[in-house]
C-alpha positions in Angstrom: 43.2 -7.2 -21.4 46.1 -9.8 -22.3 49.1 -8.9 -24.2 49.5 -10.3 -27.7 52.8 -8.7 -28.2 56.1 -10.3 -27.9 57.4 -10.9 -24.2 55.2 -11.9 -21.1 51.4 -12.0 -20.8 50.2 -9.2 -18.7 46.4 -9.0 -17.8 45.5 -5.6 -16.7 42.4 -5.0 -14.7 41.0 -1.5 -13.5 42.1 1.9 -14.3 43.9 3.7 -17.2 47.0 4.1 -14.8 47.1 0.3 -14.6 47.0 0.0 -18.3 50.0 2.3 -18.7 51.8 0.5 -15.9 51.1 -2.9 -17.5 52.8 -1.8 -20.6 55.9 -0.7 -18.9 56.0 -4.0 -16.8 55.6 -5.9 -20.3 58.6 -3.9 -21.7 60.7 -4.4 -18.5 60.2 -8.2 -18.5 60.7 -8.3 -22.4 62.1 -11.8 -23.2 60.5 -13.7 -20.2 58.0 -15.8 -22.1 57.3 -18.1 -19.0 55.7 -15.5 -16.7 52.2 -14.1 -16.5 51.5 -11.0 -14.7 48.1 -10.0 -13.5 47.9 -6.3 -12.7 45.0 -6.3 -10.3 42.4 -3.8 -9.1 40.8 -3.6 -5.7 38.5 -0.5 -6.1 35.5 -2.4 -5.4 34.6 -6.1 -4.3 33.5 -6.9 -7.8 37.1 -5.9 -9.0 38.6 -8.2 -6.5 36.3 -11.2 -7.9 37.4 -10.3 -11.4 40.9 -10.5 -10.3 40.3 -13.9 -8.8 38.7 -15.0 -12.0 41.5 -13.8 -14.0 44.0 -15.7 -11.9 42.1 -18.8 -12.2 41.5 -18.5 -16.0 45.2 -17.8 -16.3 46.3 -20.9 -14.6 44.0 -23.1 -16.6 45.3 -21.7 -19.8 49.0 -21.5 -18.8 49.6 -24.5 -16.1 53.5 -24.2 -16.4 53.8 -20.6 -16.2 55.0 -18.5 -13.4 51.9 -16.5 -12.3 52.7 -13.2 -10.5 50.0 -10.8 -9.1 50.7 -7.2 -8.5 48.3 -4.0 -8.5 46.0 -2.7 -5.7 44.6 -6.2 -4.7 48.2 -7.6 -4.2 48.4 -5.0 -1.1 44.7 -4.7 -0.1 43.8 -8.3 -0.3 47.4 -9.7 0.0 46.5 -12.7 2.5 43.7 -13.9 0.4 45.6 -13.8 -3.0 48.7 -15.2 -1.4 46.5 -18.3 -0.2 45.3 -19.1 -3.8 47.0 -22.1 -5.0 47.2 -20.7 -8.7 49.6 -17.8 -7.3 53.3 -18.2 -7.4 54.0 -14.7 -6.1 53.0 -11.3 -5.3 54.9 -8.0 -6.1 53.7 -4.8 -4.0 52.0 -2.3 -5.9 54.2 0.4 -5.0 57.3 -1.8 -6.2 56.0 -3.1 -9.5 57.9 -0.7 -11.6 61.1 -1.4 -9.8 63.2 -4.1 -11.9 64.6 -5.4 -8.5 61.0 -6.8 -7.5 60.8 -8.8 -10.5 64.5 -9.9 -10.5 65.0 -8.2 -13.8 68.0 -6.4 -15.0 68.4 -2.9 -13.6 68.1 -0.3 -16.3 66.3 2.7 -17.1 62.4 2.0 -17.0 61.6 1.5 -20.7 58.9 3.5 -22.2 55.6 1.9 -23.2 54.9 0.9 -26.8 52.8 2.8 -29.2 48.9 2.8 -28.8 46.4 4.8 -30.8 45.8 6.7 -27.6 49.0 7.0 -25.3 48.2 6.9 -21.5 50.9 8.9 -19.9 50.9 8.5 -16.1 51.7 12.1 -14.5 50.9 11.2 -10.8 50.3 8.2 -8.6 48.9 7.6 -5.2 46.5 9.8 -3.2 46.8 11.8 0.1 43.1 12.0 0.8 40.9 10.0 2.9 37.6 9.3 1.3 35.7 6.9 3.7 34.8 4.3 1.1 38.2 4.1 -0.8 41.1 1.7 -0.4 43.2 3.2 -3.2 45.6 4.9 -0.7 46.1 1.5 0.9 47.1 0.0 -2.6 48.8 3.1 -4.1 50.2 5.1 -1.3 50.7 8.6 -1.1 50.5 11.2 -3.9 53.7 11.5 -6.0 54.0 13.7 -9.0 56.0 13.1 -12.2 58.3 16.3 -13.0 57.2 18.3 -16.1 60.4 17.2 -17.8 59.7 13.5 -17.3 56.2 13.9 -18.7 57.4 15.8 -21.7 60.0 13.1 -22.5 57.3 10.4 -22.6 54.9 12.5 -24.6 58.0 13.2 -27.1 58.3 9.3 -27.2 54.8 8.8 -28.1 54.4 11.6 -30.7 57.7 10.1 -32.4 55.6 7.0 -33.0 52.8 9.1 -34.4 50.4 8.7 -31.5 47.0 10.4 -32.4 46.1 11.4 -28.9 47.7 11.6 -25.5 45.9 11.1 -22.4 47.3 12.4 -19.0 46.2 9.9 -16.2 46.9 9.2 -12.5 45.1 8.1 -9.3 44.3 11.7 -8.3 45.5 13.7 -11.3 44.4 17.2 -10.0 46.8 16.8 -6.9 49.6 16.7 -9.5 52.4 19.3 -8.4 51.6 19.4 -4.7 54.7 17.7 -3.9 56.9 19.4 -6.5 59.0 22.6 -5.7 56.7 25.5 -5.9 53.5 23.5 -5.8 52.7 24.0 -9.5 49.2 23.5 -10.3 48.1 20.9 -13.0 47.2 23.6 -15.5 50.8 24.5 -15.7 51.7 20.8 -16.7 48.9 20.8 -19.3 50.2 24.2 -20.7 53.6 22.8 -20.9 52.6 19.9 -22.9 50.7 21.9 -25.5 53.3 24.6 -25.8 56.2 22.0 -26.2 54.5 20.1 -28.9 52.5 22.2 -31.3 52.3 19.1 -33.5 50.2 17.3 -30.9 46.7 16.9 -32.4 44.6 16.0 -29.3 45.3 16.0 -25.5 42.7 14.3 -23.1 42.5 14.4 -19.4 41.4 11.4 -17.3 39.2 11.5 -14.2 39.6 14.8 -12.2 38.4 16.1 -9.0 36.2 19.1 -10.0 37.1 21.2 -7.0 40.8 21.1 -7.6 40.6 22.3 -11.2 42.9 25.4 -11.1 42.1 28.6 -13.1 44.6 28.0 -15.7 43.2 24.5 -16.3 39.6 25.7 -16.5 40.8 28.3 -19.1 42.5 25.7 -21.2 39.3 23.6 -21.0 37.2 26.5 -22.1 39.3 27.8 -24.9 42.0 25.4 -26.2 40.8 23.3 -29.1 43.5 20.6 -28.8 42.5 20.0 -25.1 39.5 17.6 -25.8 35.8 18.7 -24.7 35.5 15.7 -22.4 35.6 16.3 -18.6 35.1 13.2 -16.5 34.4 14.1 -13.0 35.2 12.1 -9.8 31.7 13.2 -8.4 30.7 10.0 -6.5 27.2 11.2 -5.4 24.6 14.0 -6.0 23.4 14.5 -2.3 25.4 16.8 0.0 25.1 14.7 3.1 26.4 11.6 1.4 29.0 13.6 -0.1 30.1 14.9 3.5 30.0 11.0 4.8 32.3 10.1 1.9 34.6 12.8 3.0 34.6 14.4 -0.3 35.6 18.0 -0.7 32.9 19.3 -3.0 29.2 19.9 -2.9 26.6 19.1 -5.5 26.6 22.9 -6.0 30.3 23.1 -6.7 29.7 20.5 -9.5 26.7 22.2 -10.8 28.5 25.5 -11.0 31.9 24.1 -12.6 29.7 22.4 -15.4 27.6 25.7 -16.0 30.9 27.8 -16.2 32.5 25.5 -18.6 29.4 24.9 -20.8 28.9 28.8 -21.1 32.4 28.9 -22.5 32.5 25.7 -24.5 29.0 24.3 -25.2 30.3 21.1 -26.8 31.9 19.8 -23.7 30.8 16.1 -22.8 30.5 15.5 -19.1 31.5 12.1 -17.6 31.2 11.2 -13.8 31.7 8.3 -11.4 28.7 7.6 -9.2 28.3 5.4 -6.4 24.7 3.6 -5.7 23.6 2.5 -2.2 26.4 4.2 0.0 25.8 3.5 3.6 23.0 5.5 5.2 21.5 6.5 1.6 17.8 7.0 1.8 15.5 7.0 -1.2 15.4 10.7 -1.2 19.3 10.6 -1.3 19.1 8.3 -4.3 16.6 10.4 -6.0 19.3 13.3 -5.7 21.9 10.9 -7.1 19.6 10.4 -10.1 18.7 14.0 -10.7 22.3 14.9 -10.9 22.6 12.9 -14.0 20.0 15.0 -15.6 21.2 18.3 -14.1 24.9 18.0 -15.2 23.8 16.0 -18.5 26.4 13.2 -17.7 26.8 11.4 -21.0 29.7 9.2 -19.9 28.3 7.7 -16.6 30.4 5.1 -14.5 27.9 3.5 -12.1 29.4 1.5 -9.1 27.1 -0.4 -6.7 28.6 0.4 -3.2 30.7 -2.4 -1.7 32.3 -2.4 1.8 36.1 -2.3 1.4 38.7 -3.6 4.0 39.6 -1.3 6.7 37.5 1.9 5.7 35.2 4.0 7.8 32.1 3.4 5.3 32.5 -0.3 6.1 31.7 0.4 9.8 28.6 2.6 8.8 25.0 1.4 8.7 24.7 -0.5 5.4 22.1 -0.3 2.7 20.2 -3.8 1.7 22.1 -5.5 -1.1 18.9 -5.7 -3.2 18.3 -2.0 -2.8 21.9 -1.2 -3.8 21.3 -3.3 -7.0 18.0 -1.7 -7.8 19.5 1.7 -7.2 22.6 1.0 -9.6 20.4 -0.3 -12.2 18.3 2.9 -12.2 21.1 5.1 -12.1 22.5 3.2 -15.2 19.1 3.4 -17.0 19.2 7.2 -16.3 22.7 7.5 -17.8 21.8 5.3 -20.7 18.9 7.6 -21.5 21.1 10.8 -21.3 23.9 9.2 -23.5 21.2 8.1 -26.1 19.7 11.6 -26.3 23.2 13.1 -26.7 24.2 10.6 -29.5 21.1 11.2 -31.3 21.7 15.0 -31.0 25.2 14.5 -32.6 23.7 13.1 -35.8 24.4 15.2 -38.6 27.2 17.2 -36.9 30.7 17.2 -38.2 33.2 15.0 -35.8 36.8 14.6 -36.1 37.3 10.9 -35.2 40.5 9.1 -34.2 40.5 5.4 -35.4 41.1 2.4 -33.2 41.9 -1.0 -34.5 38.3 -2.5 -34.0 36.4 -0.6 -36.6 35.5 2.4 -34.3 37.1 5.3 -33.2 36.6 8.2 -30.7 35.5 11.9 -31.5 36.9 14.7 -29.5 33.8 14.5 -27.1 34.6 10.7 -26.7 31.5 9.7 -28.7 32.3 6.3 -30.0 31.9 6.3 -33.9 32.1 3.5 -36.5 34.8 4.3 -39.1 35.6 2.8 -42.6 37.3 -0.4 -42.7 40.2 1.0 -44.8 41.0 3.8 -42.1 44.3 3.3 -40.7 44.6 3.0 -37.0 45.7 6.3 -35.4 44.5 8.4 -38.3 42.0 11.4 -37.7 39.1 11.6 -40.1 36.3 14.3 -40.2 33.1 12.4 -40.3 29.1 13.2 -40.1 27.2 10.4 -38.6 23.7 9.7 -40.0 22.4 7.6 -37.2 23.1 6.3 -33.9 22.9 2.4 -33.4 23.5 0.5 -30.1 25.6 3.4 -28.6 27.8 4.0 -31.7 27.3 6.7 -34.2 27.3 5.5 -37.8 
C-alpha cells in the first residue's frame, strides 16, 4: 500500500497494526517529500521476499529518494536488508514511532488521518514463544495502551465521522496484562462502547480464543455494535501440532468457544489463521487441519504455507517436503474457498448493513464483501439485500 496523501511515501506490508503505524509515520514525517519508508513484515519467508521486492520497486521508481526500512524485517533480517544497495538506512521496529529515530521534530505523536475503518492499535509486542514465530524478535514484549489513550484516539476518529473502529495489535487478547490491576480486554471493549454511544460499529482484529475473557464473550454474544466477526489465531486443527507449536489451546477449546458463541449469536462469522505443512505434520494431521475448517465453518480463512524463520525452534524440527507444503496449502485454501462460497450463497436475500469503502464495495457486519451503488458516499452505512454472489462479492 503506497500513500497518495501529502507527505512522504509509506509502503505498508503485513498486518493491520503495520497499517496503523504507517499512518502515524506518514503524519510524523509530514513535509518530508524526499523520503520513502518501507514498513516491512517478516512473519513468513514470503513476507520477507515481498519486502525485498517492494524495496527494489521503490528504488526504480524513486532513484533520488532516501529509502528507509522499518518494521519486523528491519530487525529479524537486519543484516540482509542493510546489505541491499537500494537501502539508505534502517529504523528498528521498536523505535519507528519515536521522532528521534527519524531526526524529526519531537512533538506529540500525531493521530492518523481518517479512513473508512479506523484501525486503533491498543497493544504491541508479544510475551509468548510460539515455536514458529519471529514476531517477538521484531516487536518486543507485550505493551498495552491505557484505556484513556485508546478512548482519545477513538474520539479523534469519530470526530472525523469514521464508520467503524477496529481494535488491533500483535496479541490483542494480552491487552491489560501489564497495566495496574491487569484488566481484561473485555473491560477496554466495554469502555469504548460505553464512552461512545454514537459509535456505530466496533470490530476486533485477530484474537487468541483461549484468552477471551467472560466479559468479552458476553459482548460478542449480545452487543449489536460489536460486529459478529471473530477471527481466531488458530494455526492448526491437530492437538499434537498445536503442542509442538507451543500454542495454549487445543482443537477442542476452539470448537467449544465457537459452539458457545453460535448458540448465543447464530450470525457470527468465523475467521482463522491456519498453517500448512508445519514440521512433523503427517497426512493424518493435515486432514485434521482440513476438517477444522468444516467443523468451525471458517469463512474468512487465512492460509499460510509454513516457512522456517530465523532462530525459531520449529526451524530445527524435521521439515516437511516443500512440494507437500504447497499441495497442502492449496487444499486448505480450496476448502476455505468452498466454505466461503456456501456462506455467501446463504446470505443472498438477507438484510445486511454495509459500510461503503472507496472502491465500489463495502463490508457487512459479518465482514462479507458487498458491491455498493456508485453514488454511495464512502463511510456511509446502507441497508442492502444482495441478490447474488459473484466471484466472492455479494451483489
